[in-house]
C-alpha positions in Angstrom: 10.4 0.5 -10.7 7.0 1.6 -11.9 4.4 -0.7 -13.5 2.9 0.5 -16.7 0.2 -0.5 -19.2 -0.2 0.7 -22.8 -2.7 3.6 -22.1 -0.7 4.8 -19.2 2.5 4.9 -21.2 0.9 7.2 -23.8 -0.5 9.6 -21.1 2.7 10.0 -19.1 4.9 10.4 -22.2 2.7 13.4 -23.2 2.8 14.7 -19.7 6.6 14.5 -19.6 7.0 16.8 -22.6 4.0 19.1 -22.0 4.3 22.8 -22.3 0.9 23.6 -20.8 0.7 21.3 -17.7 2.1 22.7 -14.4 5.8 22.1 -13.9 5.3 19.7 -11.1 3.1 17.5 -13.2 5.7 17.5 -16.0 8.4 16.5 -13.6 6.3 13.6 -12.4 5.8 12.5 -16.0 9.6 12.7 -16.5 10.2 10.5 -13.4 7.9 7.9 -14.9 9.4 8.1 -18.3 12.9 7.5 -16.9 11.7 4.7 -14.7 10.1 3.0 -17.7 13.5 3.1 -19.4 15.0 1.1 -16.5 16.8 4.1 -14.9 17.4 3.7 -11.1 16.3 6.2 -8.5 19.7 7.9 -8.0 20.1 8.4 -11.8 16.6 9.8 -12.1 17.1 12.1 -9.2 20.4 13.5 -10.6 18.9 13.9 -14.1 16.0 15.9 -12.9 17.8 17.7 -10.1 15.5 16.4 -7.4 16.0 14.4 -4.2 16.0 10.6 -4.3 13.1 10.6 -1.8 11.0 12.7 -4.1 11.5 10.1 -6.9 10.7 7.2 -4.6 7.6 9.0 -3.3 6.1 9.5 -6.8 7.0 6.0 -8.0 5.3 4.6 -4.9 2.2 6.7 -5.4 2.0 5.7 -9.1 2.4 2.0 -8.2 -0.3 2.3 -5.6 -2.9 4.4 -7.5 -1.8 4.7 -11.1 -2.0 8.1 -12.8 -4.5 9.3 -10.2 -1.7 8.9 -7.6 0.3 11.6 -9.4 -2.3 14.3 -8.6 -1.6 16.8 -5.8 -3.2 15.7 -2.6 -5.6 18.3 -1.0 -3.9 20.6 1.3 -5.1 22.9 4.1 -4.8 26.6 3.8 -5.0 29.0 0.9 -5.2 27.5 -2.6 -2.2 28.0 -4.8 -2.4 30.7 -7.4 
């Protein structure tokens, strides 16, 4: 379960339906939206066609760091294009 406040709810709802954000950011917003509507991890994973561990990972990161936790962590190597 994710923990939300009013401002966060508005931001992730916009993210969940965005057409201009990267697909992975939209997916994370969709995970949060479904979690707010009391959907369990297995249901969220099936609905978005992702692994349960992926859903758990993003919910844990959100609970630990808020919306900042949903950003991609720096990676070594060549930047994505």
